[in-house]
N, C-alpha and C positions, 0 to 999 in steps of 0.2 A: 723200549727200543734202545739198543746200544748207540752210544755216541760215535763220532767218526774214528777216534783213536781206538776205542774198544772194538769197533767193527773191524778195523784193520788187524788187530790182534787175533780176533776170532777167525778171520779169513786166513791169516798166516798159519794158524794151527790146523785148520781144515785142509789147507793145501799141503802142509807137511805130512798129515796123516793119509792123504789120498793115495799115495804110491804111484801117481801118474803126473807127469810134468805138463806144463802148458805147451811145450814144444810137441810132446807126444799127442796131445789133444788136437793141436793145429794140423799135424801131419795126417791124423786119422780123418779129421773133418774134410780136409782138402782132397784126400784120396777118395773118400766116399762121395763127396759132392761131384767130383770129376766123373764118377761112374753113374751119376744121375740118381743116386739114392735120395729119397724124399725124407726119410726119418734117419737121423744120425744120432744114435743114443750111445753114450759112453759113460762109464765102463760097463763091463759085462753084467754086473749085478743090476744096474739100472735098466739095461736092455731086457734082462730076464723079468724084472718086475713089470716093465711095460707090457711085455708079452702076456704075462699072467693076468694083468689087469684087463687087457684087451680080450683075451679068450675066456677068462673065468672071473668076471667082475665080482660075483658074490664071494668067491673064495678070497680074492684079493682084499676086499673090505672086511671080511671076517678076520683075516690075519692081521690087518692093520689095526682093527679094534682090540685084538688080543695083545698086540705089542704095545699099544698105547696104555692099556690097562696095567700091563706088567711094569711099564716105565713109571706110571703114576703110583703104583704100589711101592716102588723103590723109593720114591720121594717122600712117602708118608713116614713120620718119625715113629 
């Protein structure tokens, strides 16, 4: 588990790569909460994956396992 400083560095890199600011997220959440939306999922890719998992759980886990295997094969020397 990364230490506090390493965790901050990783978080900063992830936020830099995300392409969406904290302000954008806050505006989106407030707007949708005001409309009474129960699930507020951001960004689009996460919303898409949530929908696939909900409607096609077998497909979702199959894809997840494939991606994990590909990632693992890239780590092998």
